[in-house]
CHARMM-style PDB file with segment names, atoms N, HN, CA, C and O in Angstrom:
ATOM      1  N   MET     1       0.842  -1.183   0.000  1.00  0.00      PROA
ATOM      2  CA  MET     1       0.000   0.000   0.000  1.00  0.00      PROA
ATOM      3  C   MET     1       0.887   1.246   0.000  1.00  0.00      PROA
ATOM      4  O   MET     1       1.857   1.332   0.753  1.00  0.00      PROA
ATOM      5  N   LEU     2       0.545   2.187  -0.838  1.00  0.00      PROA
ATOM      6  HN  LEU     2      -0.243   2.117  -1.449  1.00  0.00      PROA
ATOM      7  CA  LEU     2       1.270   3.451  -0.938  1.00  0.00      PROA
ATOM      8  C   LEU     2       0.940   4.332   0.254  1.00  0.00      PROA
ATOM      9  O   LEU     2      -0.226   4.651   0.485  1.00  0.00      PROA
ATOM     10  N   THR     3       1.960   4.731   1.020  1.00  0.00      PROA
ATOM     11  HN  THR     3       2.908   4.471   0.833  1.00  0.00      PROA
ATOM     12  CA  THR     3       1.711   5.579   2.185  1.00  0.00      PROA
ATOM     13  C   THR     3       2.272   6.986   2.024  1.00  0.00      PROA
ATOM     14  O   THR     3       1.803   7.907   2.692  1.00  0.00      PROA
ATOM     15  N   LYS     4       3.262   7.175   1.154  1.00  0.00      PROA
ATOM     16  HN  LYS     4       3.643   6.426   0.612  1.00  0.00      PROA
ATOM     17  CA  LYS     4       3.825   8.494   0.888  1.00  0.00      PROA
ATOM     18  C   LYS     4       4.191   8.599  -0.580  1.00  0.00      PROA
ATOM     19  O   LYS     4       4.512   7.600  -1.224  1.00  0.00      PROA
ATOM     20  N   PHE     5       4.139   9.824  -1.107  1.00  0.00      PROA
ATOM     21  HN  PHE     5       3.878  10.635  -0.584  1.00  0.00      PROA
ATOM     22  CA  PHE     5       4.435  10.044  -2.509  1.00  0.00      PROA
ATOM     23  C   PHE     5       5.043  11.428  -2.671  1.00  0.00      PROA
ATOM     24  O   PHE     5       4.486  12.411  -2.184  1.00  0.00      PROA
ATOM     25  N   TRP     6       6.186  11.512  -3.356  1.00  0.00      PROA
ATOM     26  HN  TRP     6       6.638  10.713  -3.753  1.00  0.00      PROA
ATOM     27  CA  TRP     6       6.839  12.788  -3.634  1.00  0.00      PROA
ATOM     28  C   TRP     6       6.995  12.935  -5.142  1.00  0.00      PROA
ATOM     29  O   TRP     6       7.272  11.966  -5.849  1.00  0.00      PROA
ATOM     30  N   THR     7       6.816  14.147  -5.614  1.00  0.00      PROA
ATOM     31  HN  THR     7       6.591  14.934  -5.040  1.00  0.00      PROA
ATOM     32  CA  THR     7       7.043  14.440  -7.018  1.00  0.00      PROA
ATOM     33  C   THR     7       7.491  15.887  -7.160  1.00  0.00      PROA
ATOM     34  O   THR     7       7.243  16.710  -6.279  1.00  0.00      PROA
ATOM     35  N   ASN     8       8.142  16.191  -8.254  1.00  0.00      PROA
ATOM     36  HN  ASN     8       8.344  15.523  -8.970  1.00  0.00      PROA
ATOM     37  CA  ASN     8       8.540  17.566  -8.556  1.00  0.00      PROA
ATOM     38  C   ASN     8       7.729  18.039  -9.746  1.00  0.00      PROA
ATOM     39  O   ASN     8       7.605  17.332 -10.746  1.00  0.00      PROA
ATOM     40  N   MET     9       7.177  19.242  -9.633  1.00  0.00      PROA
ATOM     41  HN  MET     9       7.278  19.816  -8.821  1.00  0.00      PROA
ATOM     42  CA  MET     9       6.404  19.818 -10.729  1.00  0.00      PROA
ATOM     43  C   MET     9       6.884  21.241 -10.968  1.00  0.00      PROA
ATOM     44  O   MET     9       7.220  21.960 -10.027  1.00  0.00      PROA
ATOM     45  N   MET    10       6.914  21.635 -12.210  1.00  0.00      PROA
ATOM     46  HN  MET    10       6.642  21.051 -12.974  1.00  0.00      PROA
ATOM     47  CA  MET    10       7.232  23.015 -12.568  1.00  0.00      PROA
ATOM     48  C   MET    10       5.924  23.689 -12.945  1.00  0.00      PROA
ATOM     49  O   MET    10       5.233  23.226 -13.853  1.00  0.00      PROA
ATOM     50  N   VAL    11       5.572  24.766 -12.270  1.00  0.00      PROA
ATOM     51  HN  VAL    11       6.133  25.142 -11.533  1.00  0.00      PROA
ATOM     52  CA  VAL    11       4.311  25.465 -12.516  1.00  0.00      PROA
ATOM     53  C   VAL    11       4.579  26.955 -12.703  1.00  0.00      PROA
ATOM     54  O   VAL    11       5.607  27.472 -12.268  1.00  0.00      PROA
ATOM     55  N   ASP    12       3.648  27.629 -13.350  1.00  0.00      PROA
ATOM     56  HN  ASP    12       2.813  27.209 -13.704  1.00  0.00      PROA
ATOM     57  CA  ASP    12       3.786  29.072 -13.569  1.00  0.00      PROA
ATOM     58  C   ASP    12       3.548  29.876 -12.300  1.00  0.00      PROA
ATOM     59  O   ASP    12       4.205  30.894 -12.084  1.00  0.00      PROA
ATOM     60  N   ASP    13       2.625  29.439 -11.464  1.00  0.00      PROA
ATOM     61  HN  ASP    13       2.091  28.612 -11.639  1.00  0.00      PROA
ATOM     62  CA  ASP    13       2.266  30.199 -10.260  1.00  0.00      PROA
ATOM     63  C   ASP    13       2.157  29.239  -9.078  1.00  0.00      PROA
ATOM     64  O   ASP    13       1.133  28.578  -8.906  1.00  0.00      PROA
ATOM     65  N   ILE    14       3.193  29.161  -8.276  1.00  0.00      PROA
ATOM     66  HN  ILE    14       4.025  29.698  -8.415  1.00  0.00      PROA
ATOM     67  CA  ILE    14       3.236  28.215  -7.160  1.00  0.00      PROA
ATOM     68  C   ILE    14       2.154  28.504  -6.136  1.00  0.00      PROA
ATOM     69  O   ILE    14       1.602  27.578  -5.540  1.00  0.00      PROA
ATOM     70  N   HSD    15       1.842  29.779  -5.922  1.00  0.00      PROA
ATOM     71  HN  HSD    15       2.290  30.531  -6.406  1.00  0.00      PROA
ATOM     72  CA  HSD    15       0.843  30.132  -4.912  1.00  0.00      PROA
ATOM     73  C   HSD    15      -0.554  29.669  -5.323  1.00  0.00      PROA
ATOM     74  O   HSD    15      -1.305  29.169  -4.486  1.00  0.00      PROA
ATOM     75  N   GLU    16      -0.912  29.827  -6.594  1.00  0.00      PROA
ATOM     76  HN  GLU    16      -0.302  30.234  -7.274  1.00  0.00      PROA
ATOM     77  CA  GLU    16      -2.201  29.340  -7.076  1.00  0.00      PROA
ATOM     78  C   GLU    16      -2.238  27.810  -7.086  1.00  0.00      PROA
ATOM     79  O   GLU    16      -3.281  27.209  -6.828  1.00  0.00      PROA
ATOM     80  N   THR    17      -1.113  27.194  -7.379  1.00  0.00      PROA
ATOM     81  HN  THR    17      -0.266  27.683  -7.589  1.00  0.00      PROA
ATOM     82  CA  THR    17      -1.038  25.737  -7.368  1.00  0.00      PROA
ATOM     83  C   THR    17      -1.246  25.198  -5.954  1.00  0.00      PROA
ATOM     84  O   THR    17      -1.954  24.210  -5.757  1.00  0.00      PROA
ATOM     85  N   ILE    18      -0.627  25.848  -4.978  1.00  0.00      PROA
ATOM     86  HN  ILE    18      -0.052  26.650  -5.138  1.00  0.00      PROA
ATOM     87  CA  ILE    18      -0.813  25.449  -3.576  1.00  0.00      PROA
ATOM     88  C   ILE    18      -2.279  25.555  -3.197  1.00  0.00      PROA
ATOM     89  O   ILE    18      -2.831  24.636  -2.590  1.00  0.00      PROA
ATOM     90  N   LYS    19      -2.922  26.674  -3.550  1.00  0.00      PROA
ATOM     91  HN  LYS    19      -2.474  27.420  -4.043  1.00  0.00      PROA
ATOM     92  CA  LYS    19      -4.346  26.854  -3.233  1.00  0.00      PROA
ATOM     93  C   LYS    19      -5.190  25.743  -3.856  1.00  0.00      PROA
ATOM     94  O   LYS    19      -6.089  25.207  -3.207  1.00  0.00      PROA
ATOM     95  N   PHE    20      -4.901  25.395  -5.118  1.00  0.00      PROA
ATOM     96  HN  PHE    20      -4.170  25.830  -5.644  1.00  0.00      PROA
ATOM     97  CA  PHE    20      -5.641  24.335  -5.798  1.00  0.00      PROA
ATOM     98  C   PHE    20      -5.525  23.008  -5.041  1.00  0.00      PROA
ATOM     99  O   PHE    20      -6.535  22.362  -4.761  1.00  0.00      PROA
ATOM    100  N   TYR    21      -4.314  22.609  -4.716  1.00  0.00      PROA
ATOM    101  HN  TYR    21      -3.493  23.133  -4.943  1.00  0.00      PROA
ATOM    102  CA  TYR    21      -4.117  21.326  -4.048  1.00  0.00      PROA
ATOM    103  C   TYR    21      -4.748  21.316  -2.660  1.00  0.00      PROA
ATOM    104  O   TYR    21      -5.222  20.277  -2.200  1.00  0.00      PROA
ATOM    105  N   GLN    22      -4.756  22.456  -1.997  1.00  0.00      PROA
ATOM    106  HN  GLN    22      -4.372  23.300  -2.370  1.00  0.00      PROA
ATOM    107  CA  GLN    22      -5.393  22.520  -0.686  1.00  0.00      PROA
ATOM    108  C   GLN    22      -6.913  22.471  -0.801  1.00  0.00      PROA
ATOM    109  O   GLN    22      -7.555  21.680  -0.110  1.00  0.00      PROA
ATOM    110  N   ARG    23      -7.501  23.302  -1.661  1.00  0.00      PROA
ATOM    111  HN  ARG    23      -6.980  23.945  -2.222  1.00  0.00      PROA
ATOM    112  CA  ARG    23      -8.967  23.383  -1.801  1.00  0.00      PROA
ATOM    113  C   ARG    23      -9.555  22.141  -2.456  1.00  0.00      PROA
ATOM    114  O   ARG    23     -10.529  21.573  -1.962  1.00  0.00      PROA
ATOM    115  N   THR    24      -8.972  21.730  -3.553  1.00  0.00      PROA
ATOM    116  HN  THR    24      -8.181  22.192  -3.954  1.00  0.00      PROA
ATOM    117  CA  THR    24      -9.566  20.679  -4.366  1.00  0.00      PROA
ATOM    118  C   THR    24      -9.265  19.283  -3.835  1.00  0.00      PROA
ATOM    119  O   THR    24     -10.142  18.418  -3.817  1.00  0.00      PROA
ATOM    120  N   LEU    25      -8.039  19.066  -3.407  1.00  0.00      PROA
ATOM    121  HN  LEU    25      -7.327  19.769  -3.421  1.00  0.00      PROA
ATOM    122  CA  LEU    25      -7.626  17.721  -3.007  1.00  0.00      PROA
ATOM    123  C   LEU    25      -7.456  17.546  -1.503  1.00  0.00      PROA
ATOM    124  O   LEU    25      -7.247  16.433  -1.021  1.00  0.00      PROA
ATOM    125  N   GLY    26      -7.548  18.663  -0.755  1.00  0.00      PROA
ATOM    126  HN  GLY    26      -7.718  19.568  -1.146  1.00  0.00      PROA
ATOM    127  CA  GLY    26      -7.438  18.577   0.698  1.00  0.00      PROA
ATOM    128  C   GLY    26      -6.021  18.385   1.208  1.00  0.00      PROA
ATOM    129  O   GLY    26      -5.820  17.983   2.354  1.00  0.00      PROA
ATOM    130  N   PHE    27      -5.029  18.673   0.356  1.00  0.00      PROA
ATOM    131  HN  PHE    27      -5.193  18.999  -0.575  1.00  0.00      PROA
ATOM    132  CA  PHE    27      -3.637  18.523   0.788  1.00  0.00      PROA
ATOM    133  C   PHE    27      -3.271  19.612   1.783  1.00  0.00      PROA
ATOM    134  O   PHE    27      -3.893  20.674   1.822  1.00  0.00      PROA
ATOM    135  N   GLU    28      -2.261  19.333   2.578  1.00  0.00      PROA
ATOM    136  HN  GLU    28      -1.756  18.470   2.547  1.00  0.00      PROA
ATOM    137  CA  GLU    28      -1.741  20.289   3.550  1.00  0.00      PROA
ATOM    138  C   GLU    28      -0.312  20.657   3.144  1.00  0.00      PROA
ATOM    139  O   GLU    28       0.514  19.775   2.909  1.00  0.00      PROA
ATOM    140  N   HSD    29      -0.021  21.952   3.063  1.00  0.00      PROA
ATOM    141  HN  HSD    29      -0.692  22.669   3.254  1.00  0.00      PROA
ATOM    142  CA  HSD    29       1.336  22.411   2.757  1.00  0.00      PROA
ATOM    143  C   HSD    29       2.176  22.204   4.012  1.00  0.00      PROA
ATOM    144  O   HSD    29       1.927  22.833   5.041  1.00  0.00      PROA
ATOM    145  N   VAL    30       3.166  21.327   3.929  1.00  0.00      PROA
ATOM    146  HN  VAL    30       3.368  20.816   3.093  1.00  0.00      PROA
ATOM    147  CA  VAL    30       3.935  20.982   5.120  1.00  0.00      PROA
ATOM    148  C   VAL    30       5.334  21.589   5.141  1.00  0.00      PROA
ATOM    149  O   VAL    30       5.906  21.769   6.216  1.00  0.00      PROA
ATOM    150  N   MET    31       5.893  21.908   3.980  1.00  0.00      PROA
ATOM    151  HN  MET    31       5.428  21.761   3.107  1.00  0.00      PROA
ATOM    152  CA  MET    31       7.201  22.557   3.964  1.00  0.00      PROA
ATOM    153  C   MET    31       7.559  23.008   2.564  1.00  0.00      PROA
ATOM    154  O   MET    31       7.004  22.520   1.580  1.00  0.00      PROA
ATOM    155  N   SER    32       8.487  23.939   2.483  1.00  0.00      PROA
ATOM    156  HN  SER    32       8.938  24.336   3.282  1.00  0.00      PROA
ATOM    157  CA  SER    32       9.020  24.405   1.200  1.00  0.00      PROA
ATOM    158  C   SER    32      10.494  24.071   1.132  1.00  0.00      PROA
ATOM    159  O   SER    32      11.169  24.006   2.159  1.00  0.00      PROA
ATOM    160  N   VAL    33      11.000  23.857  -0.076  1.00  0.00      PROA
ATOM    161  HN  VAL    33      10.452  23.910  -0.911  1.00  0.00      PROA
ATOM    162  CA  VAL    33      12.399  23.484  -0.260  1.00  0.00      PROA
ATOM    163  C   VAL    33      13.016  24.376  -1.317  1.00  0.00      PROA
ATOM    164  O   VAL    33      12.487  24.419  -2.427  1.00  0.00      PROA
ATOM    165  N   PRO    34      14.088  25.084  -1.054  1.00  0.00      PROA
ATOM    166  CA  PRO    34      14.534  25.390   0.303  1.00  0.00      PROA
ATOM    167  C   PRO    34      13.534  26.304   0.997  1.00  0.00      PROA
ATOM    168  O   PRO    34      12.676  26.909   0.354  1.00  0.00      PROA
ATOM    169  N   LYS    35      13.655  26.394   2.289  1.00  0.00      PROA
ATOM    170  HN  LYS    35      14.352  25.903   2.811  1.00  0.00      PROA
ATOM    171  CA  LYS    35      12.703  27.154   3.093  1.00  0.00      PROA
ATOM    172  C   LYS    35      12.461  28.527   2.504  1.00  0.00      PROA
ATOM    173  O   LYS    35      13.404  29.232   2.145  1.00  0.00      PROA
ATOM    174  N   ASP    36      11.190  28.909   2.404  1.00  0.00      PROA
ATOM    175  HN  ASP    36      10.424  28.336   2.696  1.00  0.00      PROA
ATOM    176  CA  ASP    36      10.741  30.205   1.896  1.00  0.00      PROA
ATOM    177  C   ASP    36      11.061  30.441   0.433  1.00  0.00      PROA
ATOM    178  O   ASP    36      11.046  31.586  -0.019  1.00  0.00      PROA
ATOM    179  N   SER    37      11.354  29.380  -0.328  1.00  0.00      PROA
ATOM    180  HN  SER    37      11.366  28.450   0.039  1.00  0.00      PROA
ATOM    181  CA  SER    37      11.694  29.565  -1.738  1.00  0.00      PROA
ATOM    182  C   SER    37      10.469  29.613  -2.637  1.00  0.00      PROA
ATOM    183  O   SER    37      10.559  30.049  -3.784  1.00  0.00      PROA
ATOM    184  N   GLY    38       9.307  29.164  -2.121  1.00  0.00      PROA
ATOM    185  HN  GLY    38       9.233  28.810  -1.188  1.00  0.00      PROA
ATOM    186  CA  GLY    38       8.135  29.077  -2.964  1.00  0.00      PROA
ATOM    187  C   GLY    38       7.961  27.702  -3.573  1.00  0.00      PROA
ATOM    188  O   GLY    38       6.921  27.427  -4.173  1.00  0.00      PROA
ATOM    189  N   GLU    39       8.951  26.827  -3.438  1.00  0.00      PROA
ATOM    190  HN  GLU    39       9.795  27.050  -2.951  1.00  0.00      PROA
ATOM    191  CA  GLU    39       8.791  25.447  -3.865  1.00  0.00      PROA
ATOM    192  C   GLU    39       8.091  24.718  -2.728  1.00  0.00      PROA
ATOM    193  O   GLU    39       8.453  24.901  -1.566  1.00  0.00      PROA
ATOM    194  N   ALA    40       7.114  23.909  -3.034  1.00  0.00      PROA
ATOM    195  HN  ALA    40       6.820  23.760  -3.979  1.00  0.00      PROA
ATOM    196  CA  ALA    40       6.265  23.330  -1.990  1.00  0.00      PROA
ATOM    197  C   ALA    40       6.307  21.822  -1.951  1.00  0.00      PROA
ATOM    198  O   ALA    40       6.471  21.161  -2.977  1.00  0.00      PROA
ATOM    199  N   LEU    41       6.156  21.288  -0.759  1.00  0.00      PROA
ATOM    200  HN  LEU    41       6.023  21.825   0.074  1.00  0.00      PROA
ATOM    201  CA  LEU    41       5.951  19.865  -0.551  1.00  0.00      PROA
ATOM    202  C   LEU    41       4.604  19.701   0.125  1.00  0.00      PROA
ATOM    203  O   LEU    41       4.264  20.471   1.024  1.00  0.00      PROA
ATOM    204  N   PHE    42       3.827  18.702  -0.298  1.00  0.00      PROA
ATOM    205  HN  PHE    42       4.103  18.077  -1.028  1.00  0.00      PROA
ATOM    206  CA  PHE    42       2.512  18.459   0.276  1.00  0.00      PROA
ATOM    207  C   PHE    42       2.493  17.109   0.923  1.00  0.00      PROA
ATOM    208  O   PHE    42       3.272  16.221   0.574  1.00  0.00      PROA
ATOM    209  N   GLN    43       1.603  16.958   1.864  1.00  0.00      PROA
ATOM    210  HN  GLN    43       0.971  17.679   2.147  1.00  0.00      PROA
ATOM    211  CA  GLN    43       1.424  15.681   2.549  1.00  0.00      PROA
ATOM    212  C   GLN    43      -0.013  15.279   2.426  1.00  0.00      PROA
ATOM    213  OT1 GLN    43      -0.405  14.227   2.930  1.00  0.00      PROA
TER     214      GLN     43
END
């Protein structure tokens, strides 16, 4: 059973992408890499 999944995506607007994953899929933004860079990891 899959318990964790990581992927890298290149998007035009990271902030809108974060909102989409939170609203639509219920994901939680847990950290950015590197910190405060705007690159996001979801759980």
